[in-house]
C-alpha positions in Angstrom: -25.2 -1.4 -14.3 -24.0 -0.9 -10.7 -22.3 -4.3 -10.7 -20.9 -3.9 -14.2 -19.2 -0.6 -13.0 -17.7 -2.4 -10.0 -16.5 -5.3 -12.2 -14.6 -2.9 -14.5 -13.1 -1.2 -11.5 -11.9 -4.6 -10.2 -10.4 -5.4 -13.6 -8.7 -2.1 -13.6 -7.3 -2.8 -10.2 -6.2 -6.2 -11.1 -4.3 -4.8 -14.2 -2.6 -2.2 -11.9 -1.7 -5.1 -9.5 -0.1 -6.9 -12.4 1.9 -3.8 -13.1 2.9 -3.5 -9.5 4.2 -7.1 -9.6 6.4 -6.2 -12.5 7.7 -3.1 -10.6 8.4 -5.1 -7.5 10.4 -7.7 -9.5 12.4 -5.2 -11.5 13.2 -2.9 -8.6 14.9 -5.9 -7.0 16.5 -7.2 -10.2 17.5 -3.7 -11.2 16.1 -4.2 -14.7 14.7 -1.4 -16.8 11.1 -0.4 -16.1 10.1 0.7 -19.6 11.9 -1.2 -22.4 12.4 -4.6 -20.8 9.8 -7.2 -21.8 8.2 -9.5 -19.2 9.8 -12.9 -18.9 9.7 -16.0 -16.7 12.0 -15.5 -13.7 13.1 -19.1 -14.0 13.8 -19.9 -17.7 13.9 -16.2 -18.8 11.6 -16.9 -21.8 9.7 -13.9 -23.0 6.1 -14.0 -22.0 3.3 -13.5 -24.5 0.0 -11.6 -24.0 -1.8 -14.8 -23.1 0.7 -15.3 -20.2 0.1 -11.9 -18.8 -3.7 -11.6 -18.3 -4.2 -10.8 -14.6 -5.5 -13.7 -12.5 -6.8 -15.7 -15.5 -3.3 -16.6 -16.9 -2.3 -18.0 -13.5 -5.5 -20.1 -13.3 -5.3 -21.2 -17.0 -1.7 -22.2 -16.6 -2.4 -24.0 -13.3 0.2 -21.7 -11.6 3.1 -22.9 -13.8 5.2 -21.3 -16.5 4.0 -22.4 -20.0 7.6 -23.0 -21.1 9.6 -24.5 -18.2 6.7 -25.7 -16.0 8.3 -24.1 -12.9 5.8 -22.9 -10.4 4.7 -19.2 -10.5 4.8 -17.4 -7.2 1.5 -16.9 -5.5 2.5 -13.3 -5.0 1.3 -12.5 -8.5 -2.4 -13.6 -8.3 -2.6 -12.4 -4.7 -1.4 -8.9 -5.5 -3.6 -8.7 -8.5 -6.7 -9.8 -6.6 -6.0 -7.7 -3.6 -5.4 -4.6 -5.7 -8.6 -5.2 -7.6 -10.5 -5.7 -4.4 -9.1 -2.5 -2.8 -10.0 -0.5 -5.9 -13.6 -1.6 -5.6 -13.6 -0.8 -1.9 -12.2 2.7 -2.4 -14.5 3.4 -5.3 -17.6 2.1 -3.5 -17.1 3.5 -0.1 -15.7 6.9 -1.2 -18.6 7.7 -3.4 -17.4 6.7 -6.8 -20.9 5.7 -8.0 -22.0 9.3 -7.4 -19.6 10.3 -10.2 -21.9 8.6 -12.7 -24.9 10.5 -11.4 -23.4 13.9 -11.1 -19.7 14.5 -11.9 -17.7 16.3 -9.3 -14.1 17.2 -10.1 -13.0 17.3 -6.4 -14.6 13.9 -5.7 -13.0 12.4 -8.8 -9.6 13.7 -7.8 -10.0 12.4 -4.2 -10.8 8.9 -5.4 -8.0 9.0 -8.0 -5.6 10.1 -5.3 -6.7 7.2 -3.0 -6.3 4.7 -5.9 -2.8 5.9 -6.7 -1.8 6.1 -3.0 -3.1 2.6 -2.3 -1.0 1.3 -5.3 2.1 2.9 -3.7 1.1 1.3 -0.3 0.7 -2.1 -1.9 4.1 -1.8 -3.6 5.8 -0.8 -0.4 3.9 -3.4 1.6 5.0 -6.3 -0.6 8.6 -5.1 -1.2 9.3 -4.6 2.5 7.7 -7.9 3.3 9.9 -9.7 0.8 13.2 -7.8 1.1 13.0 -5.8 4.4 13.7 -2.6 2.5 11.8 0.6 1.6 13.3 2.3 -1.4 13.7 6.0 -2.0 12.8 5.4 -5.6 9.3 4.5 -4.5 8.9 7.0 -1.7 9.9 10.1 -3.7 7.2 9.9 -6.4 4.7 9.0 -3.6 5.6 12.3 -1.8 5.2 14.3 -5.0 1.8 12.7 -5.8 0.6 13.3 -2.3 1.6 17.0 -2.3 0.1 17.5 -5.7 -3.2 15.9 -4.6 -3.3 18.1 -1.5 -2.8 21.2 -3.6 -5.5 20.3 -6.1 -8.2 19.1 -3.7 -8.4 20.9 -0.4 -5.6 23.3 0.5 -7.5 24.3 3.7 -6.5 20.9 5.2 -2.8 20.9 4.1 -1.7 22.3 7.5 -3.1 19.2 9.2 -1.4 16.9 6.7 1.9 18.7 7.3 1.4 18.4 11.0 0.6 14.7 10.7 3.8 14.2 8.7 5.9 16.1 11.3 4.4 14.3 14.3 4.5 10.8 12.9 7.9 11.2 11.1 9.7 12.7 14.1 8.1 10.1 16.5 9.6 7.3 14.5 12.8 9.3 14.0 13.2 9.4 17.9 12.7 5.6 18.1 15.3 5.2 15.4 17.7 7.6 17.1 17.3 6.1 20.6 17.7 2.5 19.4 20.5 3.5 17.0 18.6 1.8 14.2 18.1 -1.5 16.0 14.3 -1.3 16.5 13.3 0.3 13.2 15.1 1.2 9.9 15.7 4.5 8.2 13.2 3.6 5.5 10.5 3.3 8.1 11.2 6.8 9.3 10.9 8.2 5.7 7.7 6.2 5.2 6.3 7.7 8.4 6.8 11.2 7.1 5.0 10.1 3.9 2.1 8.5 5.7 1.6 11.4 8.0 1.4 13.7 4.9 -1.1 11.3 3.2 -3.5 10.9 6.2 -3.1 14.0 8.3 -3.6 14.8 11.9 -5.2 13.4 14.1 -6.1 10.4 12.0 -2.3 9.5 11.7 -2.4 8.6 15.4 -4.8 5.7 14.5 -2.1 4.5 12.0 0.5 4.7 14.7 -1.7 2.6 17.1 -2.8 0.0 14.5 0.7 -0.5 13.1 2.5 -1.0 16.4 -0.3 -3.0 18.1 -0.8 -5.2 15.0 3.0 -5.7 14.6 3.3 -6.6 18.3 0.5 -9.1 18.1 2.0 -10.7 14.9 5.4 -10.8 16.5 4.0 -12.6 19.6 2.2 -15.2 17.5 5.3 -15.8 15.4 7.4 -16.3 18.5 4.9 -18.7 20.0 5.0 -20.7 16.8 8.8 -20.7 16.8 9.0 -18.7 13.6 10.8 -15.7 15.1 13.0 -15.0 18.1 12.9 -12.0 20.4 15.5 -10.0 18.6 14.5 -10.9 15.1 13.2 -8.0 12.9 9.8 -7.7 11.3 9.1 -5.6 8.2 7.5 -2.5 10.0 6.8 -0.9 6.7 4.3 -3.7 5.9 2.4 -3.0 9.1 2.5 0.8 8.5 1.1 0.5 5.0 -1.8 -1.8 6.2 -2.6 0.5 9.1 -2.5 3.5 6.8 -5.0 2.0 4.4 -7.3 1.2 7.3 -6.9 4.7 8.6 -8.4 6.1 5.3 -11.7 4.4 6.2 -11.9 4.1 10.0 -9.4 6.8 11.2 -12.0 9.5 11.8 -14.4 7.1 13.3 -11.9 5.8 15.8 -10.8 9.3 16.8 -14.4 10.3 17.4 -15.1 7.1 19.4 -12.0 7.7 21.6 -12.9 11.4 22.2 -16.4 10.2 23.1 -15.0 7.9 25.7 -13.1 10.8 27.2 -16.2 13.0 27.1 -14.4 15.5 24.8 -16.5 15.0 21.6 
């Protein structure tokens, strides 16, 4: 029964990942989100239900469009698989199984919040990685969902989330202001305010550390491989989203470990 539950959570995540792929494509192509049918980006043929089954359609069609035989981007199965995997990780490690033993509304809302937030992070991660752009159309609903979740779950912690938003947002704003937009973009600053609100203080400091250290290491590797030059830009939003997701799980532990080293725990 345990594995069956996790399997269905994975299927749900993969289906959400398939939807995120559609959103990513239509945000860039500026097509309608609701009334436009899914179609091949190459031949523009309308896709049937059999062409849209997460993961299995890609495998069954050998990664090619049924109609024009053009290759389907690996983005589609990767996003579907990763979203499904992240849903399982969140559900398992945040106590989702306990909901089937004894339902708890606050626990349910916390897990639902993490699932929705993670979907937003995946969307921002991929879009920024592909287009070096973070859209207000994505950030605004993410802000609203985060505020609603904080009001519904634990209002006693909302001050720490607002503090995290203020500290992280204005830290990146200073970097943006000092560099006149050369080091980071305005979208990164808006994202920082959002992530600080999602994660709260002091865990947001872990996000800051992981994002900039991780981004710096990746930049060094890419320069050594000749893929990037010193003044080339990297999609910081991608690193911020990855660091934020890790902070949901290891942020508190890293803060406690660091305070222990300082003898302040």
